[in-house]
C-alpha positions as CSV (number, residue, x, y, z in Angstrom):
1,E,0.0,0.0,0.0
2,E,2.8,2.4,0.9
3,Y,4.3,2.0,-2.6
4,K,1.0,2.5,-4.4
5,L,0.4,5.9,-2.7
6,H,3.5,7.3,-4.5
7,M,3.2,5.6,-7.9
8,S,1.7,8.7,-9.5
9,H,5.3,9.8,-9.8
10,D,5.9,6.9,-12.1
11,V,2.9,7.6,-14.4
12,V,4.2,9.4,-17.5
13,I,2.3,10.3,-20.6
14,L,3.8,8.9,-23.8
15,C,3.0,9.2,-27.5
16,S,1.7,5.9,-29.0
17,D,5.0,5.1,-30.8
18,C,7.0,5.6,-27.6
19,H,4.5,3.5,-25.7
20,L,4.8,0.6,-28.2
21,E,8.6,0.7,-28.0
22,I,8.6,0.9,-24.2
23,D,6.2,-2.0,-24.1
24,R,8.4,-4.1,-26.4
25,Q,11.5,-3.3,-24.4
26,T,9.7,-4.1,-21.1
27,K,8.7,-7.5,-22.4
28,I,12.3,-8.2,-23.4
29,R,13.5,-7.0,-20.0
30,M,11.0,-9.1,-18.1
31,K,12.0,-12.2,-20.1
32,N,15.7,-11.6,-19.2
33,M,14.9,-11.1,-15.5
34,E,12.8,-14.3,-15.5
35,A,15.6,-16.2,-17.2
36,E,18.2,-14.9,-14.7
37,L,16.0,-15.9,-11.8
38,R,15.3,-19.3,-13.2
39,S,19.0,-19.9,-13.8
40,K,19.5,-19.2,-10.0
41,M,16.8,-21.8,-9.2
42,G,18.8,-24.7,-10.8
43,E,16.9,-27.9,-11.3
44,K,13.7,-26.6,-9.8
45,A,13.5,-24.1,-12.7
46,A,13.2,-26.8,-15.3
47,S,9.9,-28.0,-14.0
48,S,8.5,-24.5,-13.4
49,V,9.2,-22.9,-16.9
50,S,6.2,-24.2,-18.9
51,P,2.6,-23.7,-17.9
52,F,1.9,-27.0,-19.6
53,V,3.6,-30.4,-19.6
54,E,3.1,-33.4,-21.7
55,D,1.3,-36.3,-20.0
56,Q,3.2,-39.4,-21.4
57,Q,0.2,-41.7,-20.8
58,L,-2.2,-39.4,-22.6
59,S,0.3,-38.9,-25.4
60,H,0.5,-42.7,-25.9
61,I,-3.3,-42.9,-25.9
62,R,-3.5,-40.3,-28.6
63,S,-0.7,-41.6,-30.8
64,W,-1.9,-45.3,-30.5
65,A,-5.5,-44.3,-31.4
66,I,-4.2,-42.5,-34.5
67,A,-2.1,-45.5,-35.4
68,L,-5.2,-47.8,-35.1
69,V,-7.3,-45.4,-37.2
70,R,-4.6,-45.1,-39.9
71,S,-3.1,-48.6,-40.2
72,K,-4.6,-51.1,-37.9
73,E,-4.7,-53.8,-40.6
74,K,-1.0,-53.5,-41.2
75,M,0.0,-53.8,-37.5
76,P,0.9,-57.0,-35.7
77,T,-2.1,-58.5,-33.8
78,E,-0.4,-58.3,-30.3
79,K,0.4,-54.6,-30.8
80,V,-3.2,-53.9,-31.9
81,E,-4.5,-55.8,-28.8
82,R,-2.2,-53.9,-26.5
83,Y,-3.1,-50.5,-28.0
84,E,-6.8,-51.3,-27.8
85,K,-6.6,-52.5,-24.2
86,T,-4.9,-49.3,-23.1
87,I,-7.3,-47.1,-25.1
88,R,-10.3,-49.0,-23.6
89,E,-8.9,-48.5,-20.1
90,Y,-8.5,-44.8,-20.7
91,L,-12.0,-44.4,-22.2
92,A,-13.5,-46.4,-19.3
93,S,-11.7,-44.1,-16.9
94,V,-13.4,-41.0,-18.4
95,C,-16.8,-42.6,-18.9
96,N,-19.8,-41.7,-16.8
97,H,-22.1,-44.6,-17.6
98,E,-21.5,-47.9,-15.8
99,E,-22.8,-50.1,-18.7
100,E,-20.6,-48.4,-21.2
101,K,-17.6,-48.6,-18.8
102,E,-18.2,-52.4,-18.4
103,A,-18.5,-52.9,-22.2
104,L,-15.2,-51.0,-22.8
105,L,-13.4,-53.1,-20.2
106,N,-14.7,-56.5,-21.2
107,G,-13.5,-55.8,-24.7
108,K,-16.1,-58.0,-26.6
109,D,-17.2,-55.2,-28.9
110,E,-14.8,-53.6,-31.3
111,L,-13.9,-50.0,-30.6
112,T,-16.2,-47.7,-32.5
113,K,-15.1,-45.0,-34.8
114,S,-16.3,-42.3,-32.4
115,Q,-14.5,-44.0,-29.5
116,L,-11.2,-44.0,-31.5
117,Q,-11.9,-40.4,-32.5
118,K,-12.3,-39.5,-28.9
119,A,-9.0,-41.1,-28.1
120,C,-7.4,-39.4,-31.1
121,S,-8.4,-36.0,-29.8
122,V,-7.4,-36.4,-26.2
123,S,-5.5,-33.4,-24.9
124,Y,-2.1,-34.7,-23.7
125,R,-0.8,-31.3,-22.7
126,V,-1.9,-30.8,-19.1
127,T,-1.5,-28.0,-16.6
128,N,2.0,-28.0,-15.0
129,P,1.4,-28.0,-11.2
130,N,5.0,-26.7,-10.7
131,Y,4.6,-23.7,-13.1
132,V,5.5,-20.3,-11.7
133,A,4.7,-17.4,-14.0
134,G,7.6,-15.0,-14.7
135,A,5.9,-12.1,-13.0
136,D,5.2,-14.1,-9.9
137,L,8.8,-15.3,-9.9
138,I,10.0,-11.7,-10.0
139,V,7.6,-10.6,-7.2
140,K,8.7,-13.5,-5.0
141,S,12.3,-12.4,-5.5
142,L,11.6,-9.0,-3.9
143,K,12.1,-10.0,-0.3
144,D,12.4,-6.7,1.6
145,T,11.9,-3.0,1.4
146,D,15.4,-2.4,0.0
147,S,15.0,-4.9,-2.8
148,I,11.6,-3.4,-3.7
149,E,13.0,0.1,-3.8
150,A,16.0,-1.0,-5.8
151,F,13.6,-2.8,-8.3
152,I,11.5,0.3,-8.7
153,I,14.5,2.6,-9.2
154,D,16.0,0.2,-11.7
155,W,12.7,0.2,-13.7
156,R,12.7,4.0,-13.7
157,Q,16.3,3.9,-15.0
158,H,15.2,1.3,-17.6
159,F,12.5,3.7,-18.7
160,I,14.9,6.6,-19.1
161,D,17.5,4.5,-20.9
162,T,14.9,3.0,-23.3
163,A,12.6,5.9,-24.0
164,T,15.2,8.7,-23.8
165,P,12.3,11.1,-23.0
166,Q,12.7,14.7,-23.9
167,H,10.0,16.2,-21.7
168,M,9.7,14.7,-18.3
169,P,7.5,16.3,-15.6
170,E,9.1,18.9,-13.5
171,G,10.8,17.3,-10.4
172,W,10.8,13.8,-11.9
173,R,14.0,11.9,-10.9
174,V,15.0,8.3,-11.1
175,D,16.1,8.4,-7.5
176,N,12.9,10.0,-6.1
177,P,11.8,8.3,-2.9
178,V,9.8,5.2,-3.6
179,V,7.7,5.1,-0.5
180,Y,5.1,7.7,0.2
181,G,6.0,9.8,3.2
182,S,9.7,9.0,3.0
183,W,10.6,12.3,1.3
184,T,13.3,14.2,3.2
185,D,13.6,18.0,3.2
186,A,16.4,17.6,0.6
187,D,14.0,15.7,-1.7
188,R,11.3,18.4,-1.4
189,A,13.9,21.1,-2.0
190,G,15.1,19.1,-5.1
191,V,11.6,19.0,-6.5
192,K,11.1,22.7,-6.0
193,S,14.4,23.7,-7.5
194,E,14.2,21.5,-10.6
């Protein structure tokens, strides 16, 4: 809350071209910051990078169903049986009707075209429970007041370096106090004199 009260200092009007360029540069900077933080995480970072992961079992279901649809007659019988058994088990696990579930598991009836199509279209990319969004990673890295203030001042400097603005508001400085109420008499004098 104390940071939000003073953020009007950091609201600067830009022309549309400058806004687009700043936005582009900000995205690059955020990606770089995220990559740096993930590199510090080591092995934990590998599992937290992607919002989705591939479920190997579901991937097999999908690829085996596609194989059965495309070339079942060319495949060895034991492979067909293994693929069909696995697909039946999957379809039964997502089925809501007991009779249909039993029919799938007993394997007497051949898999229908719609059942195979359902298995072909299974989504094998699932939500990664370990995923941490880049912005969340950056926020979590800000552990104390000093790191938050350094982060804000660094972003201000990034803005100046990237936008090279020609007409900043009177009194605007990269090193202006970050927290509302933390202005010293020297800060107030600096604003009035600039």
